[in-house]
N, C-alpha and C positions, 0 to 999 in steps of 0.2 A: 900199881901196875896191873894192866889188863890181864885177865886170865885167858889161857888158851881153851878152845872149845872143840870137842871132837864128837864124831857120830859113832854110836855104838849099837844102835838097833834100828831096823827098818820094817815097816808094816804097810802093805799095799793092798787095796781093794780096787780093781780096775776093770775096764771093759775087755782087756786081753788076758786077765788072770787074777786070781786071788792069792796073795802071798808074794813076797819079794822075788823068790826064785822063778815062779811061774810068770810073773810080770816081766822080769828081765829076759827070760828065755823067749817070751813073745816078742819083745822089742828087737832082740838080736836076730830073730827069724824073720823080721819084717811082717809080723802078723797084724792084720786089721781086726779091730773089735767092733767095727761099724756094721750094723744090720738094720733091717726094718724094725720099727718100734713094735714091741709086744706088750708094753705095760698098759696101753689103751689102743683103741682102733684109730690109726692115723689117716685113714683114707680121705678125710675131708681137708687135710692140711697140705699146704704146698710143700712142706718138708715132712717126709714120712720115715726118716732114718735117724739113728742116734747110736751112741756108744753105751749100750746098757751093760750093767754088771750081770753076768750070767751065773746061775746056780748059787746065788748067795743065800745061805741059811743063817739067819741071825741067831738061831738057837744053838749054833756051834760056839757062840761067843757070849751069849747073854741069856739069863734066866727068862723063861717063857713069860712070866707075869710082867717082868720089867720091860721086855722087848715090846709088849703090846702097848706100853705107855711111851714109846719112843718112835719118832719119825724115822724113816729110812736114813735120813742124813746123819742122825745120831748113831744109829746101828752101825753104819759104815765106820764112823770115827772110833767107836769102841772096839770093833773088830780089828781095825788097823792098829790101834794102840795095843791090844792084847798080843797081836803078832809081833809088834815092835819090842814089847817088853820081853817076850819069849826069846826073840832073836838076840837081845842084849844080855840075857842071862843075869839080869838084876834080881836079887832076892829082896823083894820089897819089905819082907818081915824083918830084915836086918838093917833097913835104912831108916833114917830120920825123915819121915814123910813130910814134915814141915819144910824140908829143903828140896822137895820135888814139886815142880810146878807144871801147869797145863796151859797150853796156848794153841788151841785148834780153831781156825777160822772157817767161815763159810760165806760165800757170796750172797746167797739167798735165804738159807735156813730151811725150815720145814715146809717146803712148797706143796708136797702131797697132802699133808695135814691141812694146810690152808685151803687148798682146793676142795678136799673132801668135806671139811666142816662148813665152808661157805655153801656148798651144794645142799647140805643138810639144812642149813639156816633158811635158804630160799625155798626149799621144797617142803620142809616139815616144821619150820618155825624155831624160835630161839630156845624153846624148852628142850629141844633134842640135841643141843650142842654138848659135846663132851667136856667134862670138867678138866680134862687133860689137854684141851685144845691149845691154850696159851703156852703152857710149859713144853708141849711137843713142838710147837711152831717157832718159838723165838730162837734167834741165831746163836745165842750164847750157850744153848743147852748141849752143844757138841762138847764144849769145854766143861760145862757144869756136870753133865752126866758122866763124863770120863773121869773127872776128879773124884766124884762120889763113888763110882764103880771101883776105882783102884785106891781110894783113900789118900789122894794126893792133896796135901794141905799147904803147899807152897804157892808162889805167885800164880794167879789164875786170871786169864783174860781171854777176850775174843776179838779177832780182827775181822772187819767187814770192809774190804776194799775191792769189791767186784773180782775181776780176774787176777788181780795182784794179791789176793788174800793169803793164799798158802805161803807165798814167798815172804810177804810181810810178817806172817806169824812166825816163820822160822827165823827171820832176821831179828825180830823183837825178842824172841826167846834166846837167841845167840847173845844179844846185848845184856839181857838179864843175867846170864851166866858169866859173861865177860866182866861185869862189874861186881860179881860175887854175891848176888842176891838169892841164888839157888845153887845147888850142886848138880841137879838133873832137871831137864825140861822135856816134857812131851810136847812136840810141836808139829804143825802141819795144817792140812786143810781137808774139808769134806764137802760133798755136794750130792744132792739127789733131786735134781730139778726136771727130770724127764716126765713132765706132766702136761696135760692139755693146755693149761694157761701159759706155761713157759714156752712151749713150742709155738703156740699161737702168737705170743708176744714177739718172740724173735723172728717169726715168719713175717709178721707185720712190718718189722724193721727192714726186711729183706737182707738180713745178716747171715742167714744160713744157706748151706748148699741145698739145691733141689735135685741133685743127681740121684734120684730115688731108685732108678733102675740098676745102678751099680754102687751099692752102699760102700763096699770096701774100697772104692776108688774116689769117694766123694771128698775126703779130706786130703788135700794135695798142696801143702805149703810150698810157696815159691814157684809153683808151676804156672805156666801161662794160662792154663784153662781152669784155674781155681775160681770158685764161684760162691765162696762163703764158708763159714766154719760149720762143724758138726758137733752138736751138743753131746757131752759125755757125762758120766756120773762115777762116783767112787770116793776113795779117801787115800791120802798118803800121809803117814805119820813117822816121824823120826824121833829117836831117843838121843838127845844131846846132853853131854856131860862136860864139866870142867875136866881138863886133862888130869889134874891131880886126883880127882875123884875116880876117874876111869882107871888110872894107873894103880891106885890104892886097892882096888878090887880085882885087878888083873884082867880087865875087860879087853876083848878084841876091839880094835879100832879100825873102822872103815876108811875114814878120811878126816880132815880138819876143816871146820868152817872158819874162815879167816877174814872175811869181809862182807859188808852189807851196805847197800846204798838204796835210798828211796827218795823220790821227789814227785813233783806234779807238772803236768803239761800246762795247766791253767789255760786251756784252749777251747775244749768242746766236750759235751757230755758223753759222746760215743766215739768220735773220730780222733785218731792220734794227731799230735802236732805235726805240721809239715816238716819234712826233712829229718824228723826224728831227733831234733836237737836236745830235748830233755831226756829222751831215752839214752842218748849218748852220754849225757851228763850223769845219769843214774849209774850206768856201768862204770864210768870214771870214778864216781864216789865209792863204789864197792872196791875197786882196785886200790884206790888211795887208802881206804880203811884198812886194807891188808898190808899196806906198806910195799906194794908192788908197782910194776909198770905195765902199760898195755902190751908191750912185747913179751911179757911173761905168760900171757894167756894162750893156751893151746886149743881150747874148745869152748864153744858157746852152745848151751842147750837153749835154743831160741824160743821166744814166745810163739812165733810161727803159727798163726791161727788158720791160715788158708783163706784169709780175706784179702782182697786187692790192696787196701790201704795199709793194713798192719805189715804184711810181708815186705812191701816196698819201703815203708818208713823205717822198719827195724833194720833192714839191709843198709839203708842210707846212714842210719845211726852208727852201725858197726863200721862202715867205711870211714865215716867222719872221725871216729875216735881212734881207730886202729891203723888207718892209712894203708901203706904198702903191706904191712903185716897181715891185714885182713885178706888181701888178695893172694898173698904168697904162702902164708903159713897157717892161717887160722881155719879150723874146721867148725862148721855150724850145722846143726840139724834140729829138726822138730819132731818130737815123738807124738805130737797131736795128729800127725799123719796116720797114726795107728790107733790111738786112744780116743780121738776126738778131743774136744775142749771141755775140760772138767770144771771150768769157771773157778770157783773158790778153792777147789781141790787140785787144780792144775799145777800150782807151784809146789804142792806136796809131793805128787808123784814124779814131777820133773826134777825136783831136788834129789829124790831117791835115785832116779836114773843117772843124774850127774855124779852123785857120790859113787855109784857102782862103776860108772865110766872111769872115774879117776882111780878107783881101786884096782880095776881089771885091765886098764889100757885097751878098752874096746868101746868104740863109739856106735851108738844105735843110729840107724839110717833115717833119712827122710824118704818114706815110700811114696809112690805115685808121682814122683818127679820125672815125668815122661816127656814133657815139652817145656824145657827151661824158658822162663821169662827172659827175653833178651835184655831187659832193664836190670835184672838181678844176676850178678856175676860172681857171687861168692862160692866157696866150696861147701855145698849143702849136704855132703855125704849121701849122694843119691842112691836109694833103693837097696843097698847092701851095707851091712855093718862093716866096720873097718877096724883092724888092729892098728893102734897108734899110741905111742906114749903120750899120756895126758897127765902132766904134773899139776896144772892149774886150770880150772874151768869156771865159767860163769853160768848161772841159770837166770833167765830173764822172765819177768811177768809184767804185763801192762794191762790196766783195767779201765772200764768205763769210769768216767769222772776224771780221767787224766792221771790215774795212779800209776806210778812206775816203781818197780822193785827189782833188785838184783842181789843174788847171793854169790859169793866167791868160795869155791871149794878147792882145797889143795891136798896133795898127797901128805899123809901123816909121816913126820920124821920126829923121832924122840928128841 
């Protein structure tokens, strides 16, 4: 028999705040975290804006010596994990650490380290490369360093599925718990890709917004005037437990993870499949996994990137699966309007937002939805948060390479 899985801890490092409470308050207030890039001089780039994490001090979470040997992407993950463990009130010294696993994904990995070390290689030669270059840069170190830092000896892995990464990591961790291979899983995503190379690469693709004069209005999912996504950074980590483990230690429970679906468009390296057919199937898989029906869904935390193709195709997918329910009863919103697109970390912070939505019956808005696209006619919760009973919600993530992933979150009932 499959075990039930619940959420007991949340840790967030985001462009609109550090810590789950600050993050959530920013979402409900409709706060934008998009500003002009400060991590390097962006004046030569067509896109000069991003969702940077402000005022992040790794030494609040990590020993100074260790922090110097970690890329920012790993620092974010450890900080988010530390906050999530504190929120969960787990006493690790009383736990069997071989039953606690780690699954934190990243879409790109140590991009800053890669950029800095290549610069040293080209300017100063191979003898000046850091011995920590490789272990700082490789994608699995978010999971590896987190498991080392907290002494977690259970199932350990890393997902890399572009923008679907965080959601795949949480879904895979959910399945590990469901089949009884661990009691607790640390799961989520992390990303720190606001670097010259990444900005140049995405700019060359013409994938990002160039609304440089109004950064806070640049990310505008489902709006007629959307002109591309805005890159963000940060980490979202959840503590997932089997229900029996959580109950045995008297844990507070935010919500239940009850379904997971993932599949592939098998269509194009960057563009979503026309009509969103496989995205619709992915949502259907998550709903079926939970033993529910499409009509049971109250809210969808959309992938909602603010690109012309994604927003159109995701909306078509929702309408194809949910039919009249989509038009009449289903609320849909995109927090990327506030945070920007955190790539591999997007699914992490968006699952956290979905969990809190279900727990609080309060839906974060899609800000900057000023000129609705006439082709997109769903309820996108424009501009202001909404009080509404949310018993069951989905969180969608779709990534380059055609990766689709959906998590189903529902209210916890004993």
